[in-house]
N, C-alpha and C positions, 0 to 999 in steps of 0.2 A: 879240743883237744890241748889238755896243758904237757902230754909229753914225758910226765917225769911222775916217776913214782914214790908214796910218801914213805917206805920200807922196801927192804926186798921180799921177792913170794921168791916160794921154791918152784920146781917144774909143774906146770899145770897140767895134769891128766882126767881132770871132773870138772864143769862148769855149771851154775845154775844162772839161767838167763831169766830176771823180773823185769817185766816190760807188758802192760797193757797192748800196746800194736804192736798186732799178728804179722805186719810184713816184715819189721824188722827181726824179730824172733826167727821167722821164715828163713829171712836173711844171712843173719847170723848161724842159723841150725848150718845151712848149707855151708858154708865155708867151713864150720866146726866138721863139720859130716864128710869134707876132702881133706881137713888134717887130720882126720882118725880120732878127732878128740870127744870122751865122752862129755855129753853134756842132756839136762833138763832143763824144759822149758815152763815159765810158767807167767798167764797171764793175768794172774791175781795177786797185787800185793800181799793180801794174809792168805794164800794159798801158798806164796813163794817163801813171807813167814814160819809157815809152819814145817816146810821142807830145808829152810833151813834148821830149824829145830831139831828135824829127824834125823837127818842126814849131817855127812862133811865134802863140802864140796872146798877142791883146791880155789877156784875163783868165784866170786858171783858178780854180775856183772847186772845191774838196779836203776832203774829207771827211778828219776826221781820224783817224776809228776805223772801220778796215776789216780783215776777216780777212786772214791770210797777209801782207799787204803795205799794211801801213798809212801814213795820211798823213805821219804822223811819219816813213816810213821816205825818201818820197817826198823829201820837206825835206832828211833827211839826205843822201840822195842828191845832190840837186841843192847843195848849202852844200859836200861834195868834192870835187865837180865843178866848183864857183868860179861856180855860174849863177843859185842863188838869188835875188839880188839882182836880176838880170835880169830874172826872173818877177813879173808882177801877181798875186799869191799870194792871195786870200779863202780863207780857212780855214773850216769850218763843222762842229759838230759836234754829238750830241744829250746827250751825256753833259760833266755837268759840267768846265770845269774852270779850273785852279786860277789866281788873277792874275798869279800870278809865273813864271807855264807862258803864259800869256797874253801878259805885259810880255816875257818873255825870247824867243816867236816875232814879236812886232814889233820887237824890236831885230835880229833875224835878217835881216830883210829882208820879213817877209809884210806887206800892204797893210796888212789888217784881220780881226780873230775877230767869227766870225756863228755865235750859239746858235740850235740849233733848236727847236721848229718854226720853221722859215723865214716869214716874209713877205714874199712874193713881189715885194709893191708897195715894199716897204721896199729889197728888196735890189737892185732894179733901180733907187731912185733912187740909192742909194749906189754904183751903177756908176756911172751916171750916164747911164741910157740912159729 
């Protein structure tokens, strides 16, 4: 986790988690439930994109590497629609991400890049929860 925010984020009350790994989604869900933070989980990239289009979330936790429709695909789609910088997207990934790719994501409007394994306490601190 780089531990830095690309831009300020207002109070977070509603989070979308997009990750094909149900174990990670369930872990995050348990912690968000304890903090009484409303959240939605999508284990599919395409479904996650549809949820973003249909709803407003205070923060989106987006896994980059998913089969079929990846986090990269979601970012590209939102950018083409002119919506990327309107969303508070925190990307996370288990694979190593090159520094130049991370910097490019931040320039495009991503809030922060987080490396897995995720320390939930650090994530919640980063989100201001």
